[in-house]
C-alpha positions in Angstrom: 112.5 -66.2 94.8 114.4 -63.6 93.0 114.0 -61.3 91.0 115.7 -62.8 88.4 114.7 -66.0 88.7 111.8 -65.1 88.4 112.4 -63.3 85.1 114.0 -66.4 84.1 110.9 -68.4 84.5 109.0 -66.2 82.8 111.0 -66.8 80.3 111.3 -69.8 79.9 106.9 -70.1 80.3 106.8 -67.5 77.6 109.8 -68.6 75.1 109.2 -72.6 76.0 113.2 -72.8 76.5 114.5 -75.3 79.3 115.4 -73.8 82.3 118.8 -75.0 81.9 119.3 -72.7 78.7 118.9 -69.6 80.2 122.0 -67.5 80.9 122.2 -63.9 82.1 123.6 -62.8 78.8 120.9 -64.8 76.7 119.8 -62.9 74.1 116.2 -62.4 73.7 116.5 -62.9 70.3 120.0 -64.7 68.6 120.1 -67.1 72.1 117.0 -67.7 72.7 114.3 -67.2 69.2 111.7 -64.8 70.6 110.0 -62.5 67.0 108.8 -59.2 67.7 105.2 -60.9 68.8 107.3 -63.0 71.4 108.7 -59.8 72.4 105.7 -58.1 73.2 104.5 -61.6 75.3 107.5 -61.3 77.8 106.1 -58.0 78.4 102.9 -58.8 79.3 104.0 -61.4 80.8 106.9 -59.8 83.6 104.9 -57.2 83.6 101.8 -59.5 85.1 104.6 -61.8 87.2 105.7 -58.1 88.7 102.3 -56.2 88.9 104.5 -53.7 87.3 103.9 -51.1 84.5 107.1 -50.8 81.8 107.2 -47.9 79.0 107.2 -51.0 76.2 109.3 -49.2 74.3 112.6 -48.7 76.7 111.3 -52.7 77.8 112.1 -53.8 73.7 115.4 -52.2 74.2 116.6 -54.8 77.2 118.7 -57.2 75.1 119.4 -59.9 77.9 117.6 -61.9 80.5 120.5 -60.1 82.9 120.0 -56.5 81.8 115.5 -57.4 81.7 116.2 -59.0 85.5 118.0 -55.7 86.6 115.2 -53.5 84.6 112.4 -54.9 86.2 114.1 -54.9 89.8 114.9 -50.8 88.9 110.6 -50.5 88.2 109.7 -52.4 91.2 112.3 -50.7 94.1 110.6 -47.0 91.8 107.0 -48.7 91.7 107.4 -49.9 95.7 
């Protein structure tokens, strides 16, 4: 499973949205309904899923699912 697919699975599970409704351009707040608490929980879920540590402020500045995948891929590559 790719990083992008895993990101989508985490988003679907955390935000309780259908997998098919999640697109790379989906905005966490505007399109998927994430509030500030959900966003923080999403960061924690990504860290658990990928066994990485992310800078919370940097992670919370990522607005779309596609950008989250790129952000996480970069961290995974750095932390290997």
